[in-house]
N, C-alpha and C positions, 0 to 999 in steps of 0.2 A: 239820828239826824232829823231835823224838823222838815216840814214840807218846803218852807222857804229855802232852806239849805240844799235840799235835794234838787229843786228846780234851778237854783243858781249854779249848782255844780253841773247840771245838764247843759246849761247855756255855755259855760266855760269850755266844757269838753267839745261841744259842737264848733265853737269858734276855733279851737286848736285844730280839730280835724279838717275844717275848711281850709285854713291856711296851709296845712301840711299836705293836703290832698290835691292842690291845684297843679295841673300839668302845664297848661298854657294860659297865660293871663288874658290874652286877647284872641278872640276867634272870629272877629268880624272882618269884613272886606268883600269886595265884589266877587261873585262866583263866576268862574270862567267856564266850567262844565259841570252841570248838576249831577252827572253820573259819577264823577270822580272827586267832586269838591263841594258837595251840598252843604247848605247851612240854613236851618229853619229860622234863624234869627235875623235874616236879611229882609229888608223892606220889600224886595221883589216877591219873596215868598208870602209875606204878610198880605200884600195887596191882592194877589191872585195866584194861589199855589196850584190851581187845578190844571192849567196847561203844562206846567212843569211835571206834575205827577203823571199826566197822560203820556207825555213824551218819554219819561223814564220807564213807564210800564211797557212801552213798546220796544225800546232799544236797550234798556238796562234795568230790569225789574228789581234788582237789589243793588242800589247805588252805594258808593263808598265815599267817605271823607276822611281826611287826616286831621281835620279840626277836632276840637274837644278831646284830643288824645286818641282819636280814631273811632269810627263808627259806621254803621250800615243803615240803609233806608229801604225796606221792602215796600213795594207799591201795589202788589197783587193781593186780593182778598185772601186767597188760600195761604200765601206765605205769612201774612200778618196773623191770620188765625192760628197757623201751626206754631208760631213762636209764642203767641199769647197762651196757648194751652200747654206748652212744653215747659213745665216748671223744673224739670230735671236738669236741663241744659242752659236755662236762662233765669237769672235772678231778678227779683223786683226790688232789691234793697235800695236802689236809687231810681226814681221815676222821672227825674228832670235831667235831661242831657245837657251837661255843661262841662266846664273844665275842672270839675271836682268829682271824685269818686270816693264815697265813704269807705272805710276799711271793711274788709270781708267779715270781720268779727261782729259787725253790727247785725248781720243776718242771724237767725231768720226773722227777727222782729222788725228791723229797719227803723228809720227815723220818724216816719209818720204812719204807724200801723192803723188799719190793716193793709192799706194800699201798697206799702213798702215791705210787706211781710212775705216770706216764703213758707211753703208747707214744712212741717205740719202746724206751725204756730198760727199761720194765716187763718185757718178754719175757725179756731177758737176766738181769735181777736175780732174777726168779722161777725161771728155769731153774737157777740156782746152788743153790737150796734143794731142788729136787725129789728128788734122790737120797736125802736124809735122811728123806723122808716117804713113800716107797713102801710098799706093803703088806708087802713082804718085810722092810724095815727096821723097820717098826712091829711086825710079828709077833715080832721078837726081844725086844720089851719087854713082851710080854703076860704071861709067867710072873712077872716081877718085879712088875708092876702088880697081878696077882691076889694074890700073896702080901702085898703092902702093904695091899690092901683087907681081907684077912682080919685083918691085924694091927690095923687101925683098929677093926674090930668086936670083936676080942679086948679092946681097951682100954676098951670100954663096961663091961666087968665085969658086975655084977648090976644096973646102973641100969635102971630101968623106962622112964624118959624120957631120950632123947638128942636132941641137936641134929643132925639129919641133914645140915644145911648146914655148920655150924661144926666138927662132930666127924667128918664123913665126906667129903662131896662136895668141900669146899674143899681138902682135903689131897691128893687124888689127882692132879690135874693139876700141882699145885705140885711134888710129888715127881718126876713124869715129866719135866717141863720142866727142873727143876734137874739131873736126871741127864743129859738131852740136852745141856745147856749146860755141864755140868761145874761147877755151883755147889754150895756146901755145902747139903745137904738141910735143915739146921736153920735156914736163912735164910727159911723160909716166911713168917714174920710180916712181914719186910721186903717181900716180894712183894705181900702183901695191902695194905700201905700204899701202894706204888707204884700199884697198880691203882685204889685208891680215889681217889687224887689225879688220875690221868690220865682216868678214865672217869666218876667221880661228882663230882669237884670242879670242874666247869666253871663253877660260879657263884661260886667263891671269888675274893677280890680278887687282882689280878695278882701282888702280892708273895708271897702264900701259894702260888700255883701255881708261881711261879718257884722257891721254896724246895723244893717237892715234887719238881719236875723235877731240881733240883740234887742232891737226895739219890739219885735214881735213877741219874744219870750218874756221881756219885761212887762208887756201888756198882759200876757197870759197869766203871769205871776200875780199881778194886781187883781185880776178877776178870780183867780184861785183863792187868794187870801180873803176876798170878799165873800166867796161861797163857803169857805170854812167858817167864817164868822156868822154868816147868815144863810144857812143851807135852805135850798128851795127845790121845787120840782122841775128841774131842767137837766140838760145833758151834762153840764159841767159838774153839778153835784153828783149826778149818777156816776160819772167817770171817777171822781175822787173817791167815792164809796165802793165802786165795783171791785169784784174779786175774780181772779183767774187762777185756776189750779190751787184754790184754797188760800190765796194770798191777795192782798190789795194790789192793784196795778202799780207798776213802778212809775217813778216820776217821769222817766223817758216816755213811757207808754201814754200816760195821761196827757202830757204836754204835746206829744207828737200827734195824737188823735185830735186834740183840740185845734192844733194848727192845720191839720188836714181838713177838718170840717169848715174852718174859717176861710181857708184859701180856696180849696177845690170846690167846696159847696157853693161858693159865690160866683167865681169867675166863669165857670162852665155854664151856669144857667143864664147869667146876664148876657153872655156871648150868644147863646142860642136864641134868646128873646130878640136881641139886637139884629142878628142875621136874618131872622124871620121878618122883622119889620123892614129891613133893608130890601129884602126880596119883594115884599108886597108894595113898597113904595115905588119900585121900578117895574112892576108887573101889573098894570091895571086890570087885565083880564082875571088874574088870580084873585086880586083884591076884591073886585066886584062880585066874583062868584062866591067868595066866602061871606061877604056881607049879605048876599041874597040867600045863601045856603049855610047858615051857621052850623048845622049838623054835620057838615063836611069837615069842620075844623080839626077834630081829633085825627082824621086820616091825613089831612094836609100837614098837620104838626109833625107826624112821623116822617113825612117826606122832607120837611125842612130840616129835621134832625139828620136824616140821611145825607141830603145834599150839602148841608152846611155844618156837618159834625164839627164841634169846636175842639175836641180833645185828641191829643196825641200823647202817648205814653212811652216811656223808655224802659229798656231792660239792659242788663249787663251779662255778657257771655261768661259762663262759669269756667270753661276749659277750652283750650285750643281744639278746633274741630273743622272739618269740611262740612258745610251746610248748604245744600241746594246749589252746589257749584261754586261757592265762594269759600275762601279760607278765613274763618273767623278766629281771632285770638282771644285768649282770656282777658277780660276787662274791656273788650271792645263794647261800645254802645250799640244797641239796636233801637232804632226809633220806630215805634209801632204807629204808623199813620192810619188811624181809623178813618179819617176823611178820605185818604187815597183808596182804602179798601172799599169804602162806600160808593166809589165812582168807578169801580172795576166793571167793565162791560161783560166780563165772563161771569159775573155774579148777578148783575142787574140789567134788565132791558132798559134801553134809553138812559143809560147810566149818567150821562152828562146833562140830562134835562131834569127840570123840576116838574114832576107830574103830581099835582096835588090830590088826585083821586087814585093814586097807585094803591092797588088792593093788597098785593103781596110785597111786604117790605121788611125783610129780616135784616135790618141795618145793624151796624156795629157802633153806633154813636155812643152807646154806654159801655163800650169795651166788649171783650170776649174772654172767656175762660174764668178762672177763679176770681179775678179782680173786676168782674163786671160791676158797674157802679152800684154801691149799696143804696144810694139816694135817688135811684131812677124814678121812683114813684113821686118823690118830692119835686124833682126837676120837671117832670111832666105836668104836675099840678100847677107849678109856678108859670111854666110856659103857656099852658092852656088858658089859665086865668088872665095872664097878662095880655094875650092876644084877643081873648073874648072882650075884655074891657076896652082895649084900644079900638077894636073894630066897631064896638057899640058907640063909643064916644067920638071917635075920629074915623068915620067910614071912608072918607075921601081925602087922600093925601099923596104926596109925591116927594121925590128927593129935591130939596131946595138947591143943592149944588153937588152933583155927583163927585166932582173933584175934591170936595171938602171932606168926604168920608175917609176916616182913617181906621186902620185895623191893627189889633194887637200883634206884636211879634212874639215868637216863642211857641210853646206847645199848647196853648189855649188861644184859639183865634176867634175873634169877634170884633164888631165895630167899637171903637173907642170914642169916636165922634160921628154922629149921624144926623145931620141937619135935615129936618122934615118940614115941608110946607103943608100946612092944613088948608084944604081947598073949600 
């Protein structure tokens, strides 16, 4: 079977699985009680989830919902950590909580390895990627990233009001990941569409989701063909040629990992950049201090990651069990809210405040356990450089219209529109 045929077969199989695996088509609608009917896809959660999480942590620290076919939401740091580290009872074969559960047979590889992989496969799949994401390799990309950030601000021209999300934050990881994968830099709009379908489109009808995933894999196939015809030194060529257990990676593995890098590697970082700029726009004291003390930025950056952690991951319960006082059933979802864990007062002093000089900050923004983000060095570099350049070029700014700020729904939260007024 040719490479083209293998990837086409993968897409057909995934389309079939999606249609067959849907339990409930629609999971939207007002939430009456977050303890018994939570939904991370609602606008109320996207706009400001922290009061909801704080309330649940006090009165119902492991919330329940019947949406998505049934699931749980722990809000205490210790509970989130315990599940993240427990690979015996919780599977990572699907990390997006929706109305679709992939078949158990997809484990231990999962659809987007290594983040969807269970042990023992996970260790070896993750190890393949580590060399590309070391501090040394990431450091080689810093100069180009800095230059690109400057070019984005140059493009603002004389505009007094700019969209710090759409005109700045969203472009930076798109360019970095496109360069790493060897994709055309002008394809950024396609990447944004893929991300919206995968992460924010979980409530769409199955045929729409299938169409969206089809576009993603069609795009990946075009890039794979191009790399087969013209091999070069990038991650796509590396994955096509890589071997595991003495054999080349399967088509599922290559396409899934490429999809993971394209989607997760972009949305998480642009969300962190946008949330940090949102905070600085509405907090003049912190903004002024960072402009005056640029050496404080790495510390402040970790606090932004803690307070505005963008990523929530899902797990699936493997077998019926009683867990910390609740009765979990096989195939129940568990939504691991790292943002909620990061604001647990039992773990952090002044947990609900943003303290930009916080010295001890063992946050969970990059996850916990074996699935801790393989690209954390890259994300930190992009966030630091993006903020350094912005504060250098735009030291004085504020929210142009706080009511006009919009936030992404779903499991990666960050500003989608962020009107900033340059002062």
